[in-house]
C-alpha angles and dihedrals in degrees: 000000000000130000126187116234112183090322095319119115110218114196110219093185085100104046122253136208126239114199121212123230116174119194093193133103095223112044112142093248112056091202090070098051116108123179104165133058090239092055092047094050095046090050092048092048091050095048094048092049091049089056109268113162093193137025115213112206119196129183100174117065109230096184112130110285093009116164115261113237132192122266089242089056091050090050091045090058101037107041097059090047090053093048093045095051095044092050088055100034108022095174094055116122104227119202114196118214104213141122095201121098094211091053093047090049096050091043094053091046086054092055108271117148108202137030116217106197119189089198102047088230096309098113094050119032090199095060098084093052087052092052091047091050094053097032094216126150112277126207111208115198128194114240139142124217117348134299086270097053106022097101087070097048104075102100096130126162088204115000094200094048089047095051091048092051089047092054091044091060098038094047090054092047088052093048091050085060090055095251109160110183110055125170120189123219115188089211104235110202094017113112091338130101121224098270091047088054092056094044090054092045092051091062097036093124088072088075089069085079088077091063090221132118116275124219122197124198114179098129112153091332125157092254083073104037096042092055092049094040091234131103139260092265090059096040100093095101090050090046088055092053092052094043089056093049089047093054089047087055094050107272111165099188129031114204105206148157094219109055102178094053089047091052090051087055091053096046093050097040091050088059088059096043093046 
């Protein structure tokens, strides 16, 4: 499985790690928040040294119930972060976590390599034409509603069947626009309660039928710490357990806050799978 990042072909047949850098004041895990250039660069440097193939920058918190912000505010946060990282680390592959076409467009013009859209194009009808124009890898996540409403959008008859049907429709729609490099993200924690997350996780190998790379992002989420009666700050061990299970079920990219530990999961799991 190959994706093209700014002319470089990246092979996802061996899983890769995507490190999370949030340039927001209100992301759910405080350890991922970065509000100064120094913090952003220090985090980027550590993640790249620890083995991250991608850095995922987000300037709009998508945690349940997060405050909506204007496009201008999102751009004000994200563009300087992109420019700073690429000045210091010009070979870095930056993924931009946004569902807004203007933010995606400006970010790609600034040198980003991937767009990571929590809505798979459903929250901005101009997103897919932008992806088609730039021909960059596009991460399509499953979600219902918006970050502000998704907690009340989890009435599934069968969560796995619904997510598979959703991707069948969204993948065809993206292909109709001529988008080549698609990556699927089941959207753990988005419009799903804790039990639904685990039900979906247990059947994750079914997504192999799409023959597309699969991204899994469970890092320090409430589906872990609520089950363990702990907190996001104490959920690294639980994250490692689920990352390992995700790799065994076919995940190609782990989106994480803790890159070193995720790389260890990949290196050891590859010994089992090989």
